[in-house]
Structure formats: C-alpha cells, structure tokens
All heavy atoms as TSV, in Angstrom:
chain	resi	resn	atom	element	x	y	z
A	1	MET	N	N	-1.365	-8.368	-14.800
A	1	MET	CA	C	-1.953	-7.031	-14.800
A	1	MET	C	C	-1.041	-6.073	-14.044
A	1	MET	O	O	-0.476	-6.445	-13.019
A	1	MET	CB	C	-3.331	-7.057	-14.144
A	1	MET	CG	C	-4.410	-7.775	-14.932
A	1	MET	SD	S	-4.772	-7.031	-16.513
A	1	MET	CE	C	-5.489	-5.483	-16.051
A	2	PRO	N	N	-0.962	-4.861	-14.500
A	2	PRO	CA	C	-0.123	-3.886	-13.806
A	2	PRO	C	C	-0.813	-3.253	-12.591
A	2	PRO	O	O	-0.221	-2.435	-11.905
A	2	PRO	CB	C	0.167	-2.845	-14.878
A	2	PRO	CG	C	-0.995	-2.916	-15.808
A	2	PRO	CD	C	-1.438	-4.362	-15.793
A	3	PHE	N	N	-2.074	-3.622	-12.335
A	3	PHE	CA	C	-2.814	-3.058	-11.212
A	3	PHE	C	C	-3.221	-4.177	-10.260
A	3	PHE	O	O	-3.762	-5.193	-10.682
A	3	PHE	CB	C	-4.053	-2.301	-11.704
A	3	PHE	CG	C	-3.737	-1.320	-12.788
A	3	PHE	CD1	C	-4.053	-1.579	-14.101
A	3	PHE	CD2	C	-3.073	-0.139	-12.488
A	3	PHE	CE1	C	-3.738	-0.686	-15.104
A	3	PHE	CE2	C	-2.748	0.765	-13.482
A	3	PHE	CZ	C	-3.085	0.488	-14.798
A	4	VAL	N	N	-2.977	-3.960	-8.958
A	4	VAL	CA	C	-3.225	-4.996	-7.959
A	4	VAL	C	C	-3.996	-4.397	-6.790
A	4	VAL	O	O	-3.721	-3.281	-6.358
A	4	VAL	CB	C	-1.881	-5.577	-7.448
A	4	VAL	CG1	C	-2.118	-6.583	-6.334
A	4	VAL	CG2	C	-1.107	-6.212	-8.589
A	5	PHE	N	N	-4.956	-5.153	-6.263
A	5	PHE	CA	C	-5.675	-4.786	-5.044
A	5	PHE	C	C	-5.416	-5.870	-4.013
A	5	PHE	O	O	-5.777	-7.030	-4.230
A	5	PHE	CB	C	-7.178	-4.650	-5.315
A	5	PHE	CG	C	-7.971	-4.291	-4.100
A	5	PHE	CD1	C	-7.997	-2.990	-3.630
A	5	PHE	CD2	C	-8.678	-5.253	-3.409
A	5	PHE	CE1	C	-8.725	-2.657	-2.500
A	5	PHE	CE2	C	-9.410	-4.934	-2.278
A	5	PHE	CZ	C	-9.434	-3.628	-1.828
A	6	ASP	N	N	-4.765	-5.507	-2.911
A	6	ASP	CA	C	-4.486	-6.429	-1.809
A	6	ASP	C	C	-5.335	-6.038	-0.616
A	6	ASP	O	O	-5.320	-4.888	-0.192
A	6	ASP	CB	C	-3.016	-6.353	-1.371
A	6	ASP	CG	C	-2.070	-6.990	-2.371
A	6	ASP	OD1	O	-2.486	-7.935	-3.047
A	6	ASP	OD2	O	-0.923	-6.540	-2.463
A	7	ALA	N	N	-6.080	-6.999	-0.079
A	7	ALA	CA	C	-6.898	-6.729	1.101
A	7	ALA	C	C	-6.677	-7.831	2.130
A	7	ALA	O	O	-6.758	-9.009	1.812
A	7	ALA	CB	C	-8.371	-6.648	0.736
A	8	VAL	N	N	-6.373	-7.425	3.346
A	8	VAL	CA	C	-6.266	-8.341	4.477
A	8	VAL	C	C	-7.260	-7.818	5.518
A	8	VAL	O	O	-6.893	-7.249	6.523
A	8	VAL	CB	C	-4.832	-8.390	5.046
A	8	VAL	CG1	C	-4.734	-9.439	6.142
A	8	VAL	CG2	C	-3.824	-8.665	3.951
A	9	LEU	N	N	-8.537	-7.983	5.210
A	9	LEU	CA	C	-9.581	-7.502	6.109
A	9	LEU	C	C	-10.052	-8.653	6.980
A	9	LEU	O	O	-10.002	-9.816	6.580
A	9	LEU	CB	C	-10.743	-6.921	5.310
A	9	LEU	CG	C	-10.374	-5.720	4.441
A	9	LEU	CD1	C	-11.564	-5.290	3.592
A	9	LEU	CD2	C	-9.885	-4.573	5.291
A	10	GLY	N	N	-10.477	-8.325	8.178
A	10	GLY	CA	C	-10.917	-9.338	9.109
A	10	GLY	C	C	-9.813	-9.816	10.036
A	10	GLY	O	O	-10.048	-10.592	10.936
A	11	GLN	N	N	-8.598	-9.360	9.805
A	11	GLN	CA	C	-7.483	-9.654	10.714
A	11	GLN	C	C	-6.905	-8.327	11.156
A	11	GLN	O	O	-6.286	-7.616	10.378
A	11	GLN	CB	C	-6.402	-10.483	10.022
A	11	GLN	CG	C	-5.248	-10.792	10.951
A	11	GLN	CD	C	-4.255	-11.762	10.329
A	11	GLN	OE1	O	-4.525	-12.406	9.336
A	11	GLN	NE2	N	-3.097	-11.858	10.936
A	12	ASP	N	N	-7.148	-7.966	12.387
A	12	ASP	CA	C	-6.712	-6.676	12.918
A	12	ASP	C	C	-5.277	-6.802	13.430
A	12	ASP	O	O	-5.014	-7.508	14.388
A	12	ASP	CB	C	-7.652	-6.245	14.041
A	12	ASP	CG	C	-7.434	-4.806	14.464
A	12	ASP	OD1	O	-6.642	-4.092	13.827
A	12	ASP	OD2	O	-8.077	-4.381	15.448
A	13	PHE	N	N	-4.351	-6.126	12.773
A	13	PHE	CA	C	-2.953	-6.136	13.186
A	13	PHE	C	C	-2.715	-5.100	14.273
A	13	PHE	O	O	-3.378	-4.066	14.315
A	13	PHE	CB	C	-2.036	-5.795	12.003
A	13	PHE	CG	C	-2.064	-6.804	10.910
A	13	PHE	CD1	C	-2.853	-6.611	9.793
A	13	PHE	CD2	C	-1.298	-7.956	10.991
A	13	PHE	CE1	C	-2.878	-7.539	8.768
A	13	PHE	CE2	C	-1.316	-8.895	9.964
A	13	PHE	CZ	C	-2.116	-8.678	8.855
A	14	ASP	N	N	-1.771	-5.367	15.154
A	14	ASP	CA	C	-1.266	-4.351	16.063
A	14	ASP	C	C	-0.141	-3.626	15.352
A	14	ASP	O	O	0.558	-4.202	14.522
A	14	ASP	CB	C	-0.710	-4.980	17.350
A	14	ASP	CG	C	-1.804	-5.545	18.239
A	14	ASP	OD1	O	-2.894	-4.948	18.276
A	14	ASP	OD2	O	-1.561	-6.579	18.881
A	15	GLU	N	N	0.050	-2.352	15.663
A	15	GLU	CA	C	1.138	-1.578	15.051
A	15	GLU	C	C	2.469	-2.298	15.238
A	15	GLU	O	O	3.318	-2.299	14.353
A	15	GLU	CB	C	1.190	-0.170	15.652
A	15	GLU	CG	C	2.083	0.793	14.912
A	15	GLU	CD	C	1.476	1.378	13.642
A	15	GLU	OE1	O	0.255	1.367	13.483
A	15	GLU	OE2	O	2.252	1.855	12.812
A	16	ALA	N	N	2.649	-2.966	16.379
A	16	ALA	CA	C	3.901	-3.675	16.656
A	16	ALA	C	C	4.090	-4.885	15.736
A	16	ALA	O	O	5.211	-5.342	15.549
A	16	ALA	CB	C	3.931	-4.118	18.112
A	17	ASP	N	N	2.997	-5.396	15.137
A	17	ASP	CA	C	3.094	-6.532	14.224
A	17	ASP	C	C	3.685	-6.150	12.873
A	17	ASP	O	O	4.155	-7.006	12.129
A	17	ASP	CB	C	1.716	-7.157	13.966
A	17	ASP	CG	C	1.139	-7.819	15.201
A	17	ASP	OD1	O	1.922	-8.222	16.094
A	17	ASP	OD2	O	-0.096	-7.933	15.275
A	18	LEU	N	N	3.615	-4.866	12.534
A	18	LEU	CA	C	4.092	-4.419	11.227
A	18	LEU	C	C	5.595	-4.215	11.255
A	18	LEU	O	O	6.151	-3.821	12.268
A	18	LEU	CB	C	3.409	-3.100	10.842
A	18	LEU	CG	C	1.894	-3.144	10.741
A	18	LEU	CD1	C	1.353	-1.748	10.476
A	18	LEU	CD2	C	1.451	-4.106	9.655
A	19	PRO	N	N	6.265	-4.444	10.132
A	19	PRO	CA	C	7.706	-4.160	10.087
A	19	PRO	C	C	7.965	-2.685	10.389
A	19	PRO	O	O	7.153	-1.819	10.055
A	19	PRO	CB	C	8.089	-4.486	8.649
A	19	PRO	CG	C	6.985	-5.301	8.094
A	19	PRO	CD	C	5.751	-4.962	8.879
A	20	ALA	N	N	9.077	-2.377	11.009
A	20	ALA	CA	C	9.394	-1.002	11.406
A	20	ALA	C	C	9.365	-0.038	10.224
A	20	ALA	O	O	8.880	1.084	10.344
A	20	ALA	CB	C	10.762	-0.957	12.091
A	21	TRP	N	N	9.847	-0.483	9.058
A	21	TRP	CA	C	9.882	0.410	7.891
A	21	TRP	C	C	8.486	0.737	7.371
A	21	TRP	O	O	8.274	1.728	6.694
A	21	TRP	CB	C	10.715	-0.188	6.759
A	21	TRP	CG	C	10.207	-1.503	6.249
A	21	TRP	CD1	C	10.586	-2.742	6.671
A	21	TRP	CD2	C	9.211	-1.713	5.254
A	21	TRP	NE1	N	9.886	-3.711	5.986
A	21	TRP	CE2	C	9.040	-3.112	5.109
A	21	TRP	CE3	C	8.445	-0.861	4.458
A	21	TRP	CZ2	C	8.144	-3.669	4.218
A	21	TRP	CZ3	C	7.541	-1.432	3.564
A	21	TRP	CH2	C	7.395	-2.807	3.445
A	22	PHE	N	N	7.486	-0.071	7.723
A	22	PHE	CA	C	6.125	0.092	7.222
A	22	PHE	C	C	5.278	0.990	8.107
A	22	PHE	O	O	4.308	1.578	7.655
A	22	PHE	CB	C	5.488	-1.288	7.105
A	22	PHE	CG	C	4.289	-1.329	6.208
A	22	PHE	CD1	C	4.440	-1.353	4.843
A	22	PHE	CD2	C	3.018	-1.354	6.743
A	22	PHE	CE1	C	3.332	-1.401	4.008
A	22	PHE	CE2	C	1.914	-1.405	5.922
A	22	PHE	CZ	C	2.069	-1.432	4.553
A	23	GLN	N	N	5.637	1.110	9.369
A	23	GLN	CA	C	4.821	1.838	10.329
A	23	GLN	C	C	4.815	3.331	10.008
A	23	GLN	O	O	5.840	3.936	9.804
A	23	GLN	CB	C	5.337	1.604	11.738
A	23	GLN	CG	C	5.215	0.157	12.163
A	23	GLN	CD	C	5.817	-0.112	13.517
A	23	GLN	OE1	O	6.060	0.797	14.289
A	23	GLN	NE2	N	6.069	-1.374	13.811
A	24	GLY	N	N	3.621	3.890	9.940
A	24	GLY	CA	C	3.465	5.324	9.758
A	24	GLY	C	C	3.661	5.821	8.335
A	24	GLY	O	O	3.615	7.020	8.096
A	25	LEU	N	N	3.865	4.932	7.369
A	25	LEU	CA	C	4.062	5.385	5.994
A	25	LEU	C	C	2.729	5.719	5.336
A	25	LEU	O	O	1.777	4.956	5.453
A	25	LEU	CB	C	4.747	4.293	5.158
A	25	LEU	CG	C	6.193	3.991	5.472
A	25	LEU	CD1	C	6.673	2.858	4.563
A	25	LEU	CD2	C	7.053	5.220	5.267
A	26	PRO	N	N	2.640	6.839	4.615
A	26	PRO	CA	C	1.419	7.128	3.872
A	26	PRO	C	C	1.315	6.276	2.611
A	26	PRO	O	O	0.239	6.035	2.097
A	26	PRO	CB	C	1.551	8.597	3.521
A	26	PRO	CG	C	3.019	8.853	3.519
A	26	PRO	CD	C	3.603	7.910	4.549
A	27	TYR	N	N	2.434	5.833	2.079
A	27	TYR	CA	C	2.451	4.944	0.926
A	27	TYR	C	C	3.776	4.214	0.907
A	27	TYR	O	O	4.711	4.588	1.586
A	27	TYR	CB	C	2.248	5.700	-0.390
A	27	TYR	CG	C	3.382	6.627	-0.723
A	27	TYR	CD1	C	4.454	6.201	-1.512
A	27	TYR	CD2	C	3.390	7.933	-0.265
A	27	TYR	CE1	C	5.501	7.046	-1.805
A	27	TYR	CE2	C	4.436	8.777	-0.560
A	27	TYR	CZ	C	5.485	8.336	-1.340
A	27	TYR	OH	O	6.519	9.171	-1.631
A	28	VAL	N	N	3.851	3.166	0.137
A	28	VAL	CA	C	5.095	2.425	-0.032
A	28	VAL	C	C	5.345	2.249	-1.519
A	28	VAL	O	O	4.438	2.374	-2.331
A	28	VAL	CB	C	5.068	1.043	0.663
A	28	VAL	CG1	C	4.944	1.193	2.159
A	28	VAL	CG2	C	3.953	0.183	0.117
A	29	SER	N	N	6.566	1.955	-1.889
A	29	SER	CA	C	6.908	1.778	-3.294
A	29	SER	C	C	6.585	0.363	-3.747
A	29	SER	O	O	6.796	-0.592	-3.016
A	29	SER	CB	C	8.401	2.039	-3.507
A	29	SER	OG	O	8.711	3.357	-3.180
A	30	ALA	N	N	6.088	0.263	-4.967
A	30	ALA	CA	C	5.820	-1.054	-5.540
A	30	ALA	C	C	7.146	-1.771	-5.752
A	30	ALA	O	O	8.126	-1.176	-6.177
A	30	ALA	CB	C	5.074	-0.901	-6.865
A	31	THR	N	N	7.181	-3.051	-5.431
A	31	THR	CA	C	8.430	-3.791	-5.545
A	31	THR	C	C	8.429	-4.794	-6.688
A	31	THR	O	O	9.477	-5.135	-7.186
A	31	THR	CB	C	8.743	-4.531	-4.234
A	31	THR	OG1	O	7.638	-5.353	-3.905
A	31	THR	CG2	C	9.004	-3.541	-3.114
A	32	ALA	N	N	7.275	-5.294	-7.111
A	32	ALA	CA	C	7.230	-6.234	-8.218
A	32	ALA	C	C	7.341	-5.450	-9.528
A	32	ALA	O	O	6.616	-4.481	-9.737
A	32	ALA	CB	C	5.932	-7.031	-8.185
A	33	PRO	N	N	8.244	-5.846	-10.420
A	33	PRO	CA	C	8.490	-5.052	-11.623
A	33	PRO	C	C	7.287	-4.936	-12.551
A	33	PRO	O	O	7.174	-3.952	-13.271
A	33	PRO	CB	C	9.637	-5.785	-12.315
A	33	PRO	CG	C	9.653	-7.151	-11.737
A	33	PRO	CD	C	9.070	-7.043	-10.359
A	34	GLN	N	N	6.365	-5.890	-12.523
A	34	GLN	CA	C	5.217	-5.825	-13.416
A	34	GLN	C	C	4.050	-5.024	-12.839
A	34	GLN	O	O	3.070	-4.788	-13.533
A	34	GLN	CB	C	4.746	-7.238	-13.787
A	34	GLN	CG	C	4.111	-8.011	-12.656
A	34	GLN	CD	C	5.108	-8.737	-11.755
A	34	GLN	OE1	O	6.283	-8.440	-11.740
A	34	GLN	NE2	N	4.613	-9.685	-10.987
A	35	VAL	N	N	4.129	-4.587	-11.589
A	35	VAL	CA	C	3.037	-3.859	-10.943
A	35	VAL	C	C	3.298	-2.357	-11.016
A	35	VAL	O	O	4.306	-1.873	-10.530
A	35	VAL	CB	C	2.867	-4.307	-9.473
A	35	VAL	CG1	C	1.809	-3.468	-8.773
A	35	VAL	CG2	C	2.508	-5.775	-9.420
A	36	ALA	N	N	2.363	-1.634	-11.617
A	36	ALA	CA	C	2.476	-0.182	-11.729
A	36	ALA	C	C	1.725	0.528	-10.599
A	36	ALA	O	O	2.138	1.584	-10.132
A	36	ALA	CB	C	1.930	0.289	-13.070
A	37	LEU	N	N	0.613	-0.072	-10.142
A	37	LEU	CA	C	-0.213	0.554	-9.107
A	37	LEU	C	C	-0.817	-0.546	-8.246
A	37	LEU	O	O	-1.424	-1.486	-8.761
A	37	LEU	CB	C	-1.327	1.384	-9.752
A	37	LEU	CG	C	-2.274	2.122	-8.826
A	37	LEU	CD1	C	-1.539	3.261	-8.115
A	37	LEU	CD2	C	-3.440	2.672	-9.607
A	38	GLU	N	N	-0.645	-0.431	-6.936
A	38	GLU	CA	C	-1.172	-1.426	-5.999
A	38	GLU	C	C	-1.877	-0.713	-4.854
A	38	GLU	O	O	-1.351	0.241	-4.287
A	38	GLU	CB	C	-0.041	-2.284	-5.444
A	38	GLU	CG	C	-0.500	-3.308	-4.435
A	38	GLU	CD	C	0.633	-4.164	-3.898
A	38	GLU	OE1	O	1.808	-3.915	-4.229
A	38	GLU	OE2	O	0.342	-5.087	-3.129
A	39	CYS	N	N	-3.062	-1.178	-4.530
A	39	CYS	CA	C	-3.806	-0.668	-3.377
A	39	CYS	C	C	-3.767	-1.740	-2.300
A	39	CYS	O	O	-4.130	-2.890	-2.535
A	39	CYS	CB	C	-5.238	-0.359	-3.770
A	39	CYS	SG	S	-6.224	0.266	-2.397
A	40	GLN	N	N	-3.318	-1.360	-1.100
A	40	GLN	CA	C	-3.208	-2.289	0.026
A	40	GLN	C	C	-4.168	-1.826	1.121
A	40	GLN	O	O	-4.084	-0.688	1.573
A	40	GLN	CB	C	-1.777	-2.291	0.566
A	40	GLN	CG	C	-0.747	-2.582	-0.498
A	40	GLN	CD	C	0.624	-2.057	-0.134
A	40	GLN	OE1	O	0.785	-1.256	0.782
A	40	GLN	NE2	N	1.622	-2.511	-0.867
A	41	VAL	N	N	-5.083	-2.713	1.516
A	41	VAL	CA	C	-6.099	-2.371	2.517
A	41	VAL	C	C	-6.013	-3.373	3.662
A	41	VAL	O	O	-6.036	-4.582	3.439
A	41	VAL	CB	C	-7.513	-2.405	1.897
A	41	VAL	CG1	C	-8.559	-2.037	2.933
A	41	VAL	CG2	C	-7.599	-1.484	0.698
A	42	PHE	N	N	-5.897	-2.856	4.900
A	42	PHE	CA	C	-5.825	-3.725	6.070
A	42	PHE	C	C	-6.174	-2.897	7.302
A	42	PHE	O	O	-6.341	-1.689	7.218
A	42	PHE	CB	C	-4.434	-4.363	6.211
A	42	PHE	CG	C	-3.304	-3.378	6.205
A	42	PHE	CD1	C	-2.746	-2.935	7.384
A	42	PHE	CD2	C	-2.796	-2.895	5.000
A	42	PHE	CE1	C	-1.707	-2.011	7.380
A	42	PHE	CE2	C	-1.754	-1.983	4.986
A	42	PHE	CZ	C	-1.207	-1.541	6.171
A	43	GLU	N	N	-6.335	-3.576	8.436
A	43	GLU	CA	C	-6.671	-2.902	9.689
A	43	GLU	C	C	-5.491	-2.954	10.649
A	43	GLU	O	O	-4.817	-3.968	10.768
A	43	GLU	CB	C	-7.858	-3.585	10.351
A	43	GLU	CG	C	-9.141	-3.490	9.567
A	43	GLU	CD	C	-10.248	-4.287	10.219
A	43	GLU	OE1	O	-10.721	-3.870	11.295
A	43	GLU	OE2	O	-10.610	-5.336	9.654
A	44	VAL	N	N	-5.257	-1.825	11.329
A	44	VAL	CA	C	-4.222	-1.745	12.360
A	44	VAL	C	C	-4.858	-1.089	13.580
A	44	VAL	O	O	-5.297	0.056	13.520
A	44	VAL	CB	C	-3.004	-0.914	11.903
A	44	VAL	CG1	C	-1.981	-0.816	13.021
A	44	VAL	CG2	C	-2.371	-1.511	10.656
A	45	GLY	N	N	-4.936	-1.833	14.666
A	45	GLY	CA	C	-5.522	-1.290	15.889
A	45	GLY	C	C	-6.956	-0.837	15.711
A	45	GLY	O	O	-7.384	0.147	16.298
A	46	GLY	N	N	-7.726	-1.555	14.872
A	46	GLY	CA	C	-9.125	-1.206	14.650
A	46	GLY	C	C	-9.343	-0.072	13.668
A	46	GLY	O	O	-10.474	0.345	13.443
A	47	VAL	N	N	-8.278	0.422	13.057
A	47	VAL	CA	C	-8.370	1.526	12.100
A	47	VAL	C	C	-8.051	1.000	10.702
A	47	VAL	O	O	-7.049	0.314	10.505
A	47	VAL	CB	C	-7.381	2.658	12.476
A	47	VAL	CG1	C	-7.402	3.770	11.439
A	47	VAL	CG2	C	-7.706	3.203	13.850
A	48	LEU	N	N	-8.902	1.309	9.738
A	48	LEU	CA	C	-8.670	0.894	8.367
A	48	LEU	C	C	-7.503	1.677	7.777
A	48	LEU	O	O	-7.462	2.901	7.867
A	48	LEU	CB	C	-9.921	1.133	7.527
A	48	LEU	CG	C	-9.857	0.645	6.083
A	48	LEU	CD1	C	-9.762	-0.873	6.050
A	48	LEU	CD2	C	-11.053	1.137	5.309
A	49	ARG	N	N	-6.541	0.963	7.201
A	49	ARG	CA	C	-5.391	1.603	6.548
A	49	ARG	C	C	-5.460	1.307	5.062
A	49	ARG	O	O	-5.729	0.179	4.661
A	49	ARG	CB	C	-4.073	1.040	7.083
A	49	ARG	CG	C	-3.759	1.333	8.524
A	49	ARG	CD	C	-2.936	2.596	8.744
A	49	ARG	NE	N	-1.712	2.662	7.979
A	49	ARG	CZ	C	-0.491	2.408	8.440
A	49	ARG	NH1	N	-0.320	2.042	9.690
A	49	ARG	NH2	N	0.569	2.540	7.665
A	50	VAL	N	N	-5.225	2.307	4.251
A	50	VAL	CA	C	-5.157	2.156	2.802
A	50	VAL	C	C	-3.832	2.743	2.361
A	50	VAL	O	O	-3.569	3.926	2.575
A	50	VAL	CB	C	-6.321	2.881	2.094
A	50	VAL	CG1	C	-6.194	2.735	0.587
A	50	VAL	CG2	C	-7.661	2.360	2.584
A	51	ASN	N	N	-2.982	1.908	1.809
A	51	ASN	CA	C	-1.689	2.348	1.294
A	51	ASN	C	C	-1.678	2.161	-0.213
A	51	ASN	O	O	-2.268	1.222	-0.741
A	51	ASN	CB	C	-0.532	1.540	1.904
A	51	ASN	CG	C	-0.265	1.916	3.337
A	51	ASN	OD1	O	-0.536	3.016	3.775
A	51	ASN	ND2	N	0.249	0.973	4.090
A	52	TRP	N	N	-0.988	3.062	-0.884
A	52	TRP	CA	C	-0.829	2.980	-2.328
A	52	TRP	C	C	0.635	2.739	-2.648
A	52	TRP	O	O	1.499	3.468	-2.185
A	52	TRP	CB	C	-1.282	4.275	-2.988
A	52	TRP	CG	C	-2.753	4.489	-2.873
A	52	TRP	CD1	C	-3.392	5.238	-1.928
A	52	TRP	CD2	C	-3.764	3.936	-3.703
A	52	TRP	NE1	N	-4.744	5.177	-2.128
A	52	TRP	CE2	C	-4.995	4.389	-3.218
A	52	TRP	CE3	C	-3.742	3.102	-4.814
A	52	TRP	CZ2	C	-6.204	4.036	-3.813
A	52	TRP	CZ3	C	-4.945	2.755	-5.406
A	52	TRP	CH2	C	-6.160	3.224	-4.893
A	53	ALA	N	N	0.894	1.707	-3.434
A	53	ALA	CA	C	2.235	1.449	-3.943
A	53	ALA	C	C	2.186	1.797	-5.425
A	53	ALA	O	O	1.344	1.298	-6.164
A	53	ALA	CB	C	2.618	-0.012	-3.739
A	54	VAL	N	N	3.055	2.687	-5.849
A	54	VAL	CA	C	2.958	3.188	-7.212
A	54	VAL	C	C	4.336	3.460	-7.804
A	54	VAL	O	O	5.242	3.884	-7.093
A	54	VAL	CB	C	2.083	4.461	-7.262
A	54	VAL	CG1	C	2.668	5.573	-6.422
A	54	VAL	CG2	C	1.840	4.918	-8.670
A	55	VAL	N	N	4.482	3.192	-9.086
A	55	VAL	CA	C	5.674	3.582	-9.827
A	55	VAL	C	C	5.288	4.854	-10.570
A	55	VAL	O	O	4.684	4.814	-11.650
A	55	VAL	CB	C	6.125	2.472	-10.798
A	55	VAL	CG1	C	7.366	2.912	-11.567
A	55	VAL	CG2	C	6.389	1.176	-10.049
A	56	GLU	N	N	5.576	6.002	-9.968
A	56	GLU	CA	C	5.102	7.284	-10.484
A	56	GLU	C	C	5.588	7.592	-11.892
A	56	GLU	O	O	4.897	8.283	-12.649
A	56	GLU	CB	C	5.494	8.412	-9.529
A	56	GLU	CG	C	4.763	8.324	-8.205
A	56	GLU	CD	C	4.982	9.541	-7.326
A	56	GLU	OE1	O	4.937	10.670	-7.848
A	56	GLU	OE2	O	5.199	9.338	-6.123
A	57	GLU	N	N	6.748	7.061	-12.270
A	57	GLU	CA	C	7.317	7.349	-13.584
A	57	GLU	C	C	6.475	6.785	-14.724
A	57	GLU	O	O	6.631	7.194	-15.875
A	57	GLU	CB	C	8.746	6.791	-13.680
A	57	GLU	CG	C	9.734	7.429	-12.733
A	57	GLU	CD	C	9.670	6.855	-11.318
A	57	GLU	OE1	O	9.077	5.764	-11.107
A	57	GLU	OE2	O	10.194	7.509	-10.408
A	58	LEU	N	N	5.573	5.860	-14.421
A	58	LEU	CA	C	4.743	5.247	-15.456
A	58	LEU	C	C	3.458	6.028	-15.740
A	58	LEU	O	O	2.698	5.664	-16.628
A	58	LEU	CB	C	4.380	3.815	-15.052
A	58	LEU	CG	C	5.562	2.859	-14.896
A	58	LEU	CD1	C	5.070	1.492	-14.424
A	58	LEU	CD2	C	6.332	2.729	-16.204
A	59	PHE	N	N	3.229	7.124	-14.995
A	59	PHE	CA	C	2.009	7.898	-15.122
A	59	PHE	C	C	2.345	9.337	-15.498
A	59	PHE	O	O	3.436	9.829	-15.215
A	59	PHE	CB	C	1.222	7.871	-13.801
A	59	PHE	CG	C	0.766	6.489	-13.435
A	59	PHE	CD1	C	1.553	5.664	-12.638
A	59	PHE	CD2	C	-0.451	5.996	-13.906
A	59	PHE	CE1	C	1.138	4.381	-12.308
A	59	PHE	CE2	C	-0.875	4.720	-13.565
A	59	PHE	CZ	C	-0.078	3.912	-12.777
A	60	PRO	N	N	1.400	10.054	-16.116
A	60	PRO	CA	C	1.650	11.464	-16.450
A	60	PRO	C	C	1.963	12.269	-15.189
A	60	PRO	O	O	1.429	11.971	-14.114
A	60	PRO	CB	C	0.324	11.924	-17.081
A	60	PRO	CG	C	-0.338	10.666	-17.561
A	60	PRO	CD	C	0.091	9.591	-16.588
A	61	PRO	N	N	2.798	13.301	-15.315
A	61	PRO	CA	C	3.149	14.138	-14.153
A	61	PRO	C	C	1.904	14.686	-13.459
A	61	PRO	O	O	0.969	15.159	-14.104
A	61	PRO	CB	C	3.973	15.272	-14.769
A	61	PRO	CG	C	4.515	14.711	-16.040
A	61	PRO	CD	C	3.463	13.746	-16.537
A	62	GLY	N	N	1.868	14.556	-12.134
A	62	GLY	CA	C	0.784	15.085	-11.316
A	62	GLY	C	C	-0.434	14.185	-11.195
A	62	GLY	O	O	-1.308	14.452	-10.369
A	63	LEU	N	N	-0.534	13.118	-11.985
A	63	LEU	CA	C	-1.721	12.251	-11.943
A	63	LEU	C	C	-1.858	11.549	-10.607
A	63	LEU	O	O	-2.934	11.502	-10.019
A	63	LEU	CB	C	-1.677	11.220	-13.071
A	63	LEU	CG	C	-2.860	10.249	-13.088
A	63	LEU	CD1	C	-4.152	10.995	-13.449
A	63	LEU	CD2	C	-2.613	9.128	-14.071
A	64	ILE	N	N	-0.785	11.013	-10.065
A	64	ILE	CA	C	-0.846	10.263	-8.822
A	64	ILE	C	C	-1.185	11.171	-7.645
A	64	ILE	O	O	-1.942	10.783	-6.765
A	64	ILE	CB	C	0.473	9.495	-8.578
A	64	ILE	CG1	C	0.733	8.511	-9.717
A	64	ILE	CG2	C	0.459	8.791	-7.241
A	64	ILE	CD1	C	-0.364	7.500	-9.947
A	65	ASP	N	N	-0.671	12.383	-7.632
A	65	ASP	CA	C	-0.986	13.316	-6.540
A	65	ASP	C	C	-2.476	13.604	-6.509
A	65	ASP	O	O	-3.089	13.724	-5.496
A	65	ASP	CB	C	-0.225	14.621	-6.690
A	65	ASP	CG	C	1.259	14.440	-6.459
A	65	ASP	OD1	O	1.658	13.487	-5.760
A	65	ASP	OD2	O	2.020	15.248	-6.991
C-alpha cells in the first residue's frame, strides 16, 4: 500500500533519544519508494508528535498543504 500509519504509543521518548536530524522537524520525507504518504505518531517528553512523510509530487498541487 502506498499509505502507511506508524504509531509508537506508550513509549515516551526523550528529545535526546531522537536522531539530531529528526528533532524539531514538522515533517520528514518518505524514504521507501513504494510509500506515498506516511503518518508517524509518537510521544516525546509527554507530548504527542505527529509527523507526515509525503512524496508531494504524487499528489495534485496544493493538496498536501
């Protein structure tokens, strides 16, 4: 499927546990070639984080925004 939902709930990460490139990003780029849209849900310091990984070129202009 080109759509993926990743959830790591119940394990609260510290900001220091995340890779440096991941910290503070509003979204990240999808890396698997077959995935067009991925939702990543996890907790950092007791705060729920939701990141979207998307290949924008596969969607109509302005849809992802």
